[in-house]
N, C-alpha and C positions, 0 to 999 in steps of 0.2 A: 112761605112768603114769596108770591110770584111778582110784586110791585118791584118796579126796577126805583133803586132810591134816588131822590132827589137832592142832589147838592146845592148849598147855598153859594151865591155867585161871590167870590173873592172881593174884598174893599182896597182898592189899591189906592197908591199915594205914589207922588211924583217920582220918591226914591223908588220904587216897585214898577212902575208903567213899563219899563222894558222887557222884566222878567215877564208880566201879563201880555205882552204883546207877542213876546216869543212863543208864549205859553199857546195862543191862539195857532200860531203855525207847526205846533207838535214838537216847538225846541223847547229843551230845558237847560237854563241859564243856573250857574252859578257865579260867584264871584271870586276874584283873584286881587290879592294885594302885592303890588308891585314892590312895595316897602322890604316885607319880610317873606314872600314867595308863598306865603299858604294860601288856601283855597277855603271859602267857608260859605255856608247855606244855613240859615235863610239871607236871599240878599241885603243886603245893606250898603251904605256906601262909607260907613267907618268899619277899618277892620276889627273884630271882635279879638283877636291876638296881639296886635302891636299899636292898635287905635290911632294907624295911619289912615287918612282920606286918600291915599292915592291907590284905589280899587279899579278893576275893570272887568267887565263881564265875558265868561267865558261859555261856552256853549259846553255842555257835559253830555256823555254817551248815555245818562242817566241808568246807569248798570251799578249793580255793587252787589253786596252781600248782607243777609241779614244779621246782624249784631245780636239783638234781642228783640221778644216781643211779647205780648199778652194776647189770650184769646178771653175774650168775653162771650160766654156762651148765652148768658140770662141777658136780654135786652127788649125795650117794647120795639124794635125795631126789627132784630134777630142779632144772632151772632154775629159778632165782629174780630178782627184782629188790628190790634196797632204796634208798633215795634219801631225801633233804630237800624234803618239802614246806612252801613258804610258804602257810599259811593266809592267806585276806581280811581276817582280824583283825589279821594282823602275824604273831606268833609262828611260828618255822619248827620242825620235828618230823622226827624220823627216823624212819621208815616201812617196810613191805612194800608192794609193788604187787601185786595179785591179781585174780583175773578178768578176766585180759585178756589180748591178746597181745603180751607183753615185749618183742619184737623193736621193736613200732610206739612202744614209749614215746618222749617229745622232752622237751628241756627247754623248760619255757614251754608246757606242755601243759596242760589244766585237768584237775583231778582232785576227787574227792569220797569221802566216808569212805563205809566199809561196814563192818560188824560180824559178824565169823566165832565162831560159837558156840563154849563151851569147857564144860568141866564146872563152870564157875563164871560169872565176868561173861564176856560176850563181849570180843573183844580188837577194838580199830580199826586197819583198815589202808585203803589208798585203792585207788581204781580212776579208770580214765579216766572225763569227763564223755563220755557221748553215744555 
């Protein structure tokens, strides 16, 4: 498959507007709860741990390790891999892995965020480090 994939533009809302604006500058944001101290992703104004509305944006390094993944070999658009990444800051998130040899992915492998263009804000995905 030689065509580059076309990614759908994200649909934002007032709660996630700052996240998508930062993505346009290549920054990956997560939320930090000032009540319980936990960080979370997907960014939302209410902490999913303690339900406090005392949350603030923090820039993440966008690096972590693969916690789990699944390789889909048969798809109309070609093989792809999805999985969970545990960020260095603590939260785990579901993502797609891109720009790599999918058969070489390993649990515990270091990955970093990469942004792929859309007709709107870029979408964050992850790729192996190195």
